[in-house]
C-alpha positions as CSV (number, residue, x, y, z in Angstrom):
1,M,-8.5,15.1,-2.4
2,I,-7.7,11.8,-1.5
3,H,-6.3,10.4,-4.6
4,Y,-3.1,12.1,-6.4
5,P,-1.1,10.7,-9.7
6,G,2.5,10.8,-9.2
7,K,5.3,9.9,-11.5
8,N,5.8,6.2,-10.7
9,Y,3.0,5.4,-7.8
10,H,-0.6,6.6,-7.0
11,F,-1.5,7.9,-3.8
12,F,-4.5,7.6,-1.4
13,K,-4.8,9.5,1.4
14,A,-7.4,7.6,2.9
15,S,-8.5,7.6,6.5
16,A,-11.4,5.7,8.5
17,D,-13.3,9.1,8.1
18,A,-12.5,9.1,4.1
19,V,-12.4,5.9,2.6
20,A,-11.0,5.4,-0.5
21,R,-12.9,2.8,-3.1
22,I,-10.0,1.6,-5.6
23,Q,-11.1,-0.6,-8.5
24,S,-7.7,-1.7,-9.7
25,K,-6.0,-4.9,-11.3
26,L,-2.6,-6.6,-11.1
27,E,-1.1,-5.9,-14.6
28,P,2.7,-5.4,-14.1
29,F,4.1,-3.3,-17.1
30,Y,7.4,-5.4,-16.8
31,P,7.2,-9.3,-16.8
32,F,8.4,-9.7,-13.5
33,L,8.8,-13.3,-12.8
34,K,9.6,-13.0,-9.1
35,L,6.6,-11.1,-8.1
36,K,5.2,-10.8,-4.4
37,A,2.2,-8.4,-5.4
38,E,-1.1,-8.9,-4.4
39,E,-4.4,-8.0,-5.5
40,L,-5.3,-4.5,-3.6
41,P,-8.3,-4.0,-1.7
42,F,-11.5,-2.5,-2.9
43,L,-12.0,-0.1,0.2
44,C,-8.9,1.5,1.7
45,S,-9.6,3.2,5.2
46,D,-5.4,4.0,5.7
47,P,-2.8,6.0,3.4
48,I,-1.7,3.8,0.6
49,V,0.9,4.2,-2.2
50,V,0.1,2.0,-5.4
51,P,2.9,1.5,-7.9
52,R,1.7,2.3,-11.5
53,F,4.6,0.1,-12.9
54,L,2.4,-2.8,-11.1
55,Y,-1.8,-1.8,-11.4
56,R,-4.0,-0.9,-13.8
57,L,-6.2,1.4,-11.8
58,Q,-9.4,3.2,-12.3
59,W,-10.5,6.4,-10.1
60,N,-13.3,8.5,-10.5
61,R,-14.1,7.6,-13.9
62,Q,-10.8,7.8,-15.3
63,T,-8.5,4.5,-16.3
64,Y,-4.8,4.6,-15.3
65,P,-3.0,2.0,-17.2
66,S,0.3,0.2,-15.6
67,Q,3.2,2.4,-17.2
68,S,6.7,2.1,-17.2
69,I,9.1,3.6,-14.7
70,F,9.9,7.3,-14.2
71,T,13.6,7.8,-13.6
72,P,15.5,10.6,-13.4
73,Y,18.7,11.4,-15.5
74,Y,21.8,10.6,-13.5
75,N,24.6,13.6,-12.5
76,R,27.9,12.7,-12.4
77,Y,30.0,14.6,-9.3
78,D,33.8,14.2,-9.3
79,Y,34.6,16.5,-6.2
80,K,35.9,19.1,-9.3
81,T,32.7,19.4,-11.5
82,L,29.1,18.2,-11.9
83,S,28.0,17.1,-15.4
84,F,24.5,17.0,-16.5
85,P,23.3,15.1,-19.4
86,Y,20.6,17.2,-20.3
87,K,19.5,21.1,-20.5
88,I,19.8,22.8,-17.4
89,P,16.2,23.8,-16.3
90,E,16.4,27.6,-15.4
91,N,16.7,28.6,-11.5
92,T,18.5,25.6,-10.8
93,N,20.7,26.1,-7.7
94,V,23.2,23.7,-5.7
95,V,22.5,24.0,-2.0
96,K,24.3,22.9,0.9
97,P,21.4,24.2,3.9
98,N,23.6,23.8,6.7
99,E,26.5,25.8,5.3
100,S,24.4,28.8,3.9
101,I,25.5,28.0,0.5
102,R,23.3,28.4,-2.6
103,L,25.0,28.2,-6.1
104,R,23.1,29.0,-9.2
105,V,23.8,26.2,-12.0
106,D,24.4,27.9,-15.4
107,Q,26.5,25.5,-17.6
108,S,27.6,21.7,-17.8
109,P,30.0,20.5,-16.3
110,F,29.6,23.0,-13.7
111,P,32.7,23.7,-11.6
112,L,32.2,22.6,-8.2
113,S,34.6,21.2,-5.2
114,L,32.0,21.0,-2.2
115,K,32.0,18.3,0.6
116,I,28.9,16.2,0.2
117,P,26.3,15.5,0.9
118,F,24.9,18.8,-1.4
119,F,21.1,19.3,-3.0
120,L,20.4,20.1,-6.2
121,E,16.9,22.3,-6.4
122,F,14.6,22.8,-9.1
123,E,12.0,24.8,-9.5
124,N,9.2,22.4,-9.5
125,L,10.3,21.7,-5.8
126,E,12.1,18.3,-6.7
127,R,15.5,18.2,-5.6
128,I,18.4,15.6,-6.0
129,Q,20.8,14.8,-3.0
130,I,24.3,14.4,-4.0
131,G,26.2,11.9,-1.7
132,A,24.9,10.3,1.7
133,I,25.0,12.5,4.7
134,Q,27.5,10.1,6.6
135,N,30.8,9.4,5.1
136,D,33.1,8.7,8.0
137,R,32.5,5.8,10.5
138,K,30.1,6.6,13.0
139,S,27.9,5.1,15.8
140,I,24.5,4.8,15.8
141,F,21.9,3.3,18.4
142,K,19.5,0.4,18.1
143,H,16.0,1.2,18.7
144,R,13.4,-1.8,18.1
145,R,9.9,-0.6,16.8
146,T,6.8,-2.0,16.3
147,R,6.4,-3.7,12.8
148,Y,2.9,-3.1,11.3
149,E,1.3,-6.0,8.8
150,S,-1.2,-5.3,6.6
151,A,-4.5,-7.5,6.2
152,K,-8.0,-7.4,4.6
153,Y,-11.3,-7.8,6.1
154,L,-14.9,-6.8,6.3
155,S,-16.7,-4.1,8.0
156,L,-20.4,-4.6,8.8
157,R,-20.6,-0.5,8.3
158,D,-19.7,-1.3,4.5
159,I,-22.8,-3.7,4.0
160,V,-25.3,-3.4,6.3
161,N,-28.7,-1.2,6.1
162,P,-27.2,2.3,7.4
163,S,-31.1,2.6,8.6
164,F,-31.1,-0.5,10.8
165,S,-31.0,-0.4,14.7
166,E,-28.7,-3.0,16.7
167,E,-31.3,-5.1,17.6
168,E,-32.6,-5.6,13.8
169,I,-29.2,-6.4,12.7
170,L,-28.5,-8.7,15.5
171,K,-32.0,-10.4,14.8
172,Q,-30.7,-10.7,10.6
173,I,-27.8,-12.7,12.1
174,E,-29.4,-14.8,13.9
175,S,-31.2,-16.0,11.0
176,L,-28.0,-16.8,8.9
177,Y,-26.7,-20.0,8.2
178,F,-23.4,-20.0,10.2
179,D,-22.2,-22.4,12.8
180,Q,-22.8,-20.7,16.8
181,K,-19.1,-19.7,16.6
182,S,-19.3,-17.6,13.7
183,K,-22.3,-16.1,14.9
184,N,-20.7,-14.9,17.8
185,Y,-18.3,-13.2,15.8
186,L,-20.8,-11.3,14.1
187,Y,-22.5,-10.3,17.3
188,R,-19.4,-8.9,18.6
189,L,-18.6,-7.0,15.2
190,V,-22.1,-5.4,15.7
191,K,-21.1,-4.2,19.2
192,I,-18.1,-2.7,17.7
193,L,-20.2,-1.2,14.8
194,F,-22.5,0.6,17.4
195,A,-19.7,1.4,20.1
196,G,-18.1,4.5,18.2
197,T,-16.7,6.2,15.5
198,P,-15.3,4.6,12.5
199,S,-11.7,5.3,13.9
200,E,-12.6,3.8,17.1
201,E,-13.7,0.8,15.1
202,Q,-10.9,0.9,13.1
203,S,-8.5,0.6,16.2
204,I,-10.5,-1.7,17.9
205,I,-9.9,-4.2,14.7
206,S,-6.5,-3.9,14.6
207,N,-6.2,-4.9,18.0
208,L,-8.3,-8.0,17.4
209,F,-5.9,-9.0,14.7
210,S,-2.9,-8.6,17.1
211,H,-4.5,-10.6,19.9
212,E,-7.1,-12.6,19.0
213,A,-6.0,-14.9,15.9
214,E,-9.2,-16.8,15.6
215,F,-11.2,-13.8,15.3
216,A,-8.8,-12.4,13.2
217,H,-9.0,-15.5,10.7
218,F,-12.9,-15.2,10.7
219,L,-12.5,-11.4,9.7
220,S,-10.2,-12.0,7.2
221,K,-11.3,-15.5,5.3
222,S,-14.3,-17.1,6.7
223,I,-16.6,-14.0,6.6
224,F,-16.4,-13.7,2.7
225,N,-19.2,-16.5,2.5
226,P,-22.5,-15.8,0.5
227,E,-24.2,-17.0,3.4
228,L,-23.8,-13.5,4.8
229,L,-25.5,-11.7,1.9
230,P,-28.6,-11.6,4.0
231,L,-26.8,-8.8,5.5
232,V,-25.9,-7.1,2.1
233,H,-27.9,-3.9,1.8
234,G,-27.8,-2.7,-2.0
235,P,-28.0,-4.2,-5.2
236,F,-24.8,-6.1,-4.9
237,L,-26.6,-9.8,-5.5
238,Q,-28.7,-8.5,-8.1
239,S,-25.9,-6.9,-10.3
240,F,-24.0,-10.1,-9.9
241,V,-26.7,-12.3,-10.9
242,S,-27.5,-10.4,-13.8
243,Q,-24.2,-11.1,-15.4
244,F,-23.9,-14.8,-14.4
245,D,-24.7,-17.9,-16.5
246,E,-28.0,-18.9,-15.9
247,R,-27.1,-22.6,-16.6
248,K,-24.6,-22.4,-13.7
249,I,-27.0,-20.6,-11.5
250,K,-29.2,-24.0,-12.2
251,F,-26.4,-26.1,-11.3
252,A,-25.9,-24.6,-7.8
253,L,-29.5,-23.8,-6.5
254,P,-29.5,-27.8,-5.2
255,K,-26.6,-27.0,-2.9
256,L,-27.6,-23.5,-1.7
257,S,-29.2,-22.8,2.0
258,T,-33.3,-22.4,1.7
259,Q,-32.5,-18.8,3.0
260,L,-29.7,-18.1,0.2
261,R,-31.8,-19.7,-2.8
262,Q,-34.7,-17.3,-1.5
263,L,-32.9,-14.2,-1.6
264,L,-31.5,-15.3,-5.0
265,Q,-35.0,-15.4,-6.2
266,K,-35.9,-11.9,-4.6
267,S,-33.4,-10.3,-6.2
268,V,-34.1,-10.8,-9.8
269,S,-37.6,-10.6,-11.6
270,K,-39.9,-13.3,-11.7
271,N,-39.4,-14.1,-15.7
272,K,-35.3,-13.8,-14.6
273,F,-35.8,-16.6,-12.2
274,Q,-37.9,-18.8,-14.4
275,M,-35.3,-18.8,-17.1
276,I,-32.9,-20.3,-14.7
277,L,-35.3,-22.4,-13.7
278,S,-35.8,-23.6,-17.3
279,A,-32.2,-23.4,-18.2
280,P,-30.4,-26.9,-18.6
281,A,-27.6,-27.3,-15.7
282,L,-23.9,-26.5,-16.6
283,Q,-21.2,-27.6,-14.2
284,P,-18.8,-25.0,-14.0
285,E,-15.1,-25.4,-14.3
286,P,-13.3,-25.8,-10.8
287,G,-13.0,-22.3,-9.5
288,E,-15.9,-20.7,-11.6
289,G,-18.6,-21.7,-10.0
290,L,-21.6,-19.4,-8.5
291,W,-20.6,-20.1,-5.0
292,E,-16.5,-19.5,-5.5
293,L,-17.4,-16.2,-7.8
294,L,-19.8,-14.6,-5.3
295,E,-17.0,-15.2,-2.5
296,M,-14.5,-13.4,-5.0
297,E,-16.9,-10.9,-6.0
298,M,-17.7,-10.0,-2.1
299,Y,-14.1,-10.0,-1.3
300,K,-13.1,-7.5,-4.2
301,Q,-16.2,-5.2,-3.2
302,F,-16.0,-5.2,0.7
303,S,-12.4,-6.1,1.7
304,R,-11.0,-3.1,3.9
305,N,-7.0,-2.8,4.3
306,I,-6.3,-2.9,8.2
307,Y,-2.7,-2.7,9.8
308,Y,-1.8,-4.2,13.0
309,E,1.3,-4.7,15.5
310,K,2.8,-7.9,14.4
311,D,6.3,-7.9,15.8
312,Q,9.4,-5.9,15.8
313,V,12.0,-4.4,13.4
314,I,15.4,-2.8,14.5
315,T,16.0,0.8,13.7
316,Y,18.5,3.1,14.4
317,R,19.0,6.8,15.7
318,E,22.1,9.3,16.2
319,M,21.0,10.2,19.5
320,E,23.8,8.5,21.7
321,D,21.6,6.4,24.4
322,E,23.9,4.4,27.0
323,S,20.8,2.3,27.7
324,K,20.9,1.2,23.8
325,E,22.9,-1.3,21.6
326,S,25.3,0.5,19.4
327,K,26.3,0.0,16.2
328,D,29.3,1.3,14.1
329,I,28.9,2.1,10.3
330,S,31.8,1.9,7.8
331,P,30.5,4.2,4.9
332,I,31.7,3.4,1.3
333,P,32.4,6.5,-0.9
334,S,29.2,8.0,-1.9
335,H,29.5,10.9,-4.3
336,K,28.3,8.8,-7.1
337,F,24.9,8.4,-5.6
338,N,22.1,10.4,-6.5
339,L,18.5,10.4,-4.6
340,W,16.0,12.2,-6.2
341,T,12.8,13.2,-4.1
342,T,9.8,15.5,-4.6
343,Q,9.4,16.5,-0.9
344,S,11.9,16.3,2.1
345,G,10.4,12.8,3.5
346,I,13.8,11.1,3.6
347,E,17.1,11.4,2.9
348,L,20.2,8.9,2.0
349,Y,22.1,8.4,5.5
350,A,25.0,6.4,4.6
351,V,26.0,3.6,2.2
352,E,28.1,0.6,3.3
353,A,29.3,-2.5,1.4
354,N,26.4,-4.6,2.2
355,K,23.8,-2.1,3.8
356,I,22.5,1.5,3.0
357,Y,20.5,3.6,5.2
358,F,18.2,6.4,5.0
359,I,16.8,8.8,7.2
360,T,13.2,10.2,7.7
361,K,12.6,13.7,7.8
362,A,8.9,13.6,8.9
363,W,6.7,11.6,10.6
364,I,5.4,9.3,7.9
365,E,2.4,6.7,7.6
366,V,3.7,4.3,4.9
367,L,7.0,4.2,3.3
368,R,7.5,1.8,0.0
369,F,11.0,0.5,-1.1
370,D,10.7,-1.1,-4.5
371,W,14.3,-2.4,-5.7
372,F,14.4,-3.3,-9.4
373,I,17.0,-6.1,-9.5
374,S,16.0,-6.7,-13.2
375,K,13.2,-6.6,-15.2
376,K,11.9,-9.9,-14.4
377,E,12.6,-9.5,-10.7
378,L,11.6,-6.8,-8.2
379,E,12.0,-6.8,-4.1
380,T,9.6,-4.6,-2.0
381,T,9.8,-3.3,1.5
382,I,7.2,-1.5,3.1
383,Y,7.2,0.6,6.4
384,H,4.1,1.8,8.3
385,R,3.9,4.6,11.1
386,L,7.7,6.1,11.4
387,P,8.9,8.8,13.4
388,K,10.9,11.6,12.4
389,D,15.0,11.4,12.4
390,L,14.5,7.4,12.4
391,I,17.6,5.5,10.1
392,L,16.3,2.5,7.9
393,E,18.6,0.2,7.6
394,L,18.3,-2.0,3.9
395,P,20.4,-4.7,2.0
396,N,22.7,-2.7,-0.4
397,L,21.6,-4.5,-3.7
398,S,24.1,-3.2,-5.6
399,H,23.5,-5.5,-8.2
400,A,20.2,-3.9,-8.6
401,R,19.5,-1.4,-11.6
402,F,18.0,1.2,-9.0
403,L,15.5,1.9,-6.2
404,V,12.6,3.9,-6.3
405,G,10.0,4.2,-3.8
406,A,7.2,6.7,-2.4
407,G,5.8,7.5,1.3
408,I,2.7,9.6,2.4
409,T,3.3,11.7,5.5
410,Q,1.5,12.1,8.7
411,S,0.6,15.7,7.3
412,K,-0.9,13.5,4.5
413,E,1.9,14.8,2.0
414,P,2.8,12.3,-0.8
415,F,6.4,12.1,-2.0
416,E,8.2,10.0,-3.9
417,F,12.3,9.1,-4.7
418,A,14.8,7.1,-6.7
419,L,18.1,6.2,-5.8
420,Q,20.7,6.1,-8.6
421,W,24.3,5.3,-8.3
422,F,27.2,4.7,-11.0
423,E,29.8,2.1,-10.8
424,A,33.0,2.8,-12.8
């Protein structure tokens, strides 16, 4: 299954060969004032995690409204007892894997004097890490990694008639109402389309975004132009026009190219087109005209997500390396930190006064952190394509209410997490 609904996130295990078509709307459950979220692409060809508290989503004829955040109960540990503010589920165990310790928890408070970190494991495969891995001063080593940026683009694979040959598509492009530079970009896209598999196409497009800024701008901006509609196979224009005000279409007709006007006429019945011609012209409000809304609908229907190499980000590893610059971390006590996870995707590595560190426990395709500063402010960090045993440094927003997040591993396993802490 491509889609999996989690507690706080939707997971789409998409790929170039298994594209996810997502119908969504930005509809935050909380009244975020400082929100940097954007509309999701309709077509996803890379793994993506979608916050359930930010978007209303429709998938496979089922609607998922935006919802409140799930946070687990906080478990308090003071090196003497472990306290649970809830009924302890059956088969709950305290586990310390590197010391082969496994204790059945049968009461609250539970007498316990273990050195942190240790884990609470539950029958449903969820677990809670109590305390960070590193609680003493330690040197870690800098590793500069490629930072990936996301963008949206239009793939000819999603719009052209699949039965057309390369020559037929090139002939169609020649007749489009585009300038020569834009046509040259489209010719290159046709060559890319016929050069290989969807995965190979995605790799080529990713490189274009990294190294050819003008071409990237065309792919992500200029290409979503109604003059491209003669290339679009299927009932897209017919469906759009059938729901649009005839008076606004009448107002737009004189400004359309001859080719686009002819295409519009062919997309509707004779009676419908006669109704458009007979209707009084109505000037639409700014942004609500035929051209603008066609651009918007093309973007919604045909935009794909792409990740490309942008710049570098500093990460760390434990492995000693004389060729790498070292950094000394000075952890603060972390026994009051709980990290709830559904799979072993990441663990809490260390907590400093101003920084917090996580370590990856698997190869991860996408990893998202959402800090809830308040019900009116959200701070998000996203990583892509992370190897195992990589240490990530984030600001320690101790004034925040909590941190939630999610990821998808290279083996397409989804996982969620939530970090909570207690300040006396």
